[in-house]
C-alpha positions in Angstrom: -34.2 -15.5 5.3 -33.9 -13.0 2.5 -30.3 -12.1 3.6 -29.5 -15.8 3.8 -30.7 -16.3 0.2 -28.5 -13.4 -0.9 -25.4 -14.7 0.8 -25.7 -18.3 -0.5 -25.4 -17.4 -4.2 -22.5 -15.1 -3.4 -20.6 -17.9 -1.6 -21.4 -20.2 -4.6 -20.0 -17.6 -7.0 -16.7 -17.3 -5.0 -16.4 -21.1 -4.9 -16.8 -21.3 -8.7 -13.9 -18.9 -9.2 -10.4 -20.3 -9.5 -7.6 -18.9 -7.5 -6.1 -17.6 -10.7 -9.3 -15.6 -11.4 -9.5 -14.3 -7.9 -6.0 -13.0 -8.0 -6.4 -10.9 -11.1 -6.4 -7.2 -10.1 -4.7 -4.6 -7.9 -4.0 -5.4 -4.3 -2.9 -3.3 -1.3 -0.8 -4.7 1.6 -2.7 -4.3 4.9 0.4 -5.3 6.9 2.9 -2.8 5.5 6.3 -2.9 7.2 7.8 0.0 9.2 9.8 1.1 6.1 6.8 1.6 3.9 3.1 2.5 4.3 2.3 1.7 0.7 2.9 -1.6 -1.0 1.0 -3.0 -3.9 0.7 -6.1 -6.1 -0.9 -6.4 -9.5 -1.7 -9.8 -11.1 -2.4 -9.5 -14.8 -2.8 -12.7 -16.7 0.5 -14.5 -16.0 2.4 -11.2 -15.0 3.0 -10.0 -11.4 3.9 -6.3 -10.8 5.2 -5.2 -7.4 4.7 -1.6 -6.3 3.7 -0.5 -9.9 3.3 3.2 -8.8 6.6 3.4 -6.8 9.1 4.7 -9.3 12.1 3.5 -7.3 11.0 0.0 -6.4 8.8 -1.3 -9.2 9.4 -4.9 -10.2 7.7 -7.0 -12.9 7.9 -10.7 -13.8 6.0 -13.9 -14.5 4.3 -16.0 -12.0 2.7 -19.5 -11.8 0.9 -21.7 -9.2 1.7 -25.0 -7.7 -0.6 -26.3 -5.0 -0.7 -23.5 -2.3 2.4 -21.7 -3.6 3.0 -18.9 -6.0 6.3 -18.9 -7.9 7.6 -15.7 -9.6 10.8 -14.1 -10.8 11.7 -10.4 -10.5 15.0 -9.2 -12.1 16.0 -12.8 -12.7 15.7 -13.6 -8.9 13.3 -16.5 -8.2 10.8 -16.2 -5.3 8.0 -18.3 -3.8 5.3 -17.6 -1.3 2.5 -19.5 0.3 -1.0 -18.1 -0.4 -4.6 -18.6 0.7 -7.8 -16.7 0.8 -9.8 -15.7 3.9 -13.0 -14.3 2.4 -11.9 -11.6 0.0 -8.6 -11.1 1.8 -5.5 -12.6 0.2 -2.9 -14.0 2.6 0.7 -14.2 1.3 2.8 -16.0 3.9 1.5 -14.0 7.0 0.7 -10.7 5.2 -2.9 -9.6 4.4 -3.7 -8.1 1.0 -7.0 -6.5 -0.1 -8.1 -5.9 -3.6 -8.6 -2.2 -4.6 -10.8 -2.3 -7.8 -9.2 -3.9 -10.8 -6.6 -1.2 -11.4 -5.6 2.2 -10.3 -4.0 4.4 -13.0 -3.7 7.5 -10.7 -0.7 6.8 -8.5 -1.6 9.6 -6.1 -5.1 8.5 -5.6 -3.9 4.9 -5.1 -1.3 6.0 -2.6 -3.7 8.1 -0.5 -6.2 5.3 -0.4 -3.7 3.4 1.7 -3.4 6.1 4.3 -5.3 6.2 7.6 -5.9 9.8 6.8 -8.1 11.8 4.4 -5.8 14.2 2.6 -6.9 17.1 0.3 -4.1 18.6 -1.6 -3.6 22.1 -3.0 -3.9 22.3 -6.8 -0.6 23.5 -8.3 0.1 25.1 -11.6 3.4 23.3 -11.9 5.0 20.2 -10.4 8.6 18.8 -10.1 9.1 15.3 -11.5 11.3 12.9 -9.6 13.7 10.7 -11.5 13.6 6.9 -11.3 16.7 6.9 -9.2 15.0 8.9 -6.4 14.4 6.6 -3.4 11.6 7.4 -0.9 12.7 6.0 2.4 9.8 7.2 4.6 6.4 8.9 4.6 5.1 11.6 6.9 1.4 12.7 6.4 -0.9 15.2 8.0 -4.7 15.0 7.5 -8.0 14.2 9.1 -8.2 10.6 10.5 -10.5 8.3 8.6 -13.6 7.4 10.6 -12.5 3.8 11.2 -9.4 5.0 13.0 -10.6 8.0 14.8 -14.4 7.6 15.2 -15.1 11.3 14.6 -13.3 11.9 11.3 -12.8 15.6 12.2 -9.5 15.8 14.0 -6.1 16.3 12.3 -3.6 13.5 12.9 -0.1 12.6 12.0 0.9 9.4 10.2 4.5 8.2 10.1 4.9 5.4 7.6 2.0 3.1 8.4 1.3 4.2 12.0 -0.6 7.1 13.6 1.8 9.0 15.9 1.9 11.9 18.2 3.2 15.2 16.7 6.1 15.2 19.2 7.5 12.0 17.6 8.6 13.7 14.4 12.0 14.8 15.7 12.8 11.4 17.1 11.8 9.7 13.8 13.9 12.0 11.7 16.9 11.6 14.0 16.6 7.8 13.8 16.4 8.0 10.0 19.4 10.3 9.8 21.5 8.0 12.1 20.5 4.9 10.1 21.3 6.3 6.7 24.5 8.2 7.7 25.9 4.9 8.8 25.6 3.8 5.1 27.0 7.1 3.9 23.8 7.7 1.9 21.2 10.4 1.8 17.5 9.6 2.5 14.3 11.2 1.3 11.0 11.7 3.2 7.8 12.2 1.4 5.8 14.8 3.2 2.0 15.0 2.5 0.0 17.8 4.1 -3.7 18.4 3.8 -4.3 21.9 2.5 -6.7 22.6 5.5 -4.1 21.7 8.2 -4.1 24.5 10.8 -0.9 26.3 11.5 0.9 25.7 14.8 
């Protein structure tokens, strides 16, 4: 009975919030495509920001509602998408989005929170900054699987883009990327993230 009494006010609170109020914040895509393991949306007042921490793909524009549709414009291109809420999950067309706090100013922390791995990095005395023209076309990460994906949380795993993969799949993935991008006469970049405790071999 006590649990029921707690749930009822929570449901009433959600029902009192408008969709505009529920949208405000920082969202992660749970159904990221094969080309990206990290996709975000930010709704701030009447502004929408797409992939705010991705220097090569960030987009920003204004949005508005009409019935069950969000209309917005990025780089003068108009877009529209159906939306609805299932509990705390935002559904845009068929993609699921989950709110991650109200904001994330640390881009690395924000990126790693989207991985299926826990990654602890070495602390470096110096770093190399990427220019805004640098495109990241894929992600390969090594680290310990998060408990919800592994059950033990103590084994090292490989994640390629959004999927956990076997270590023997790296060569095939890189060859496929090379073939795809050579066809366009363009170079491609892979972001490699390795936990500092990853064993050799």
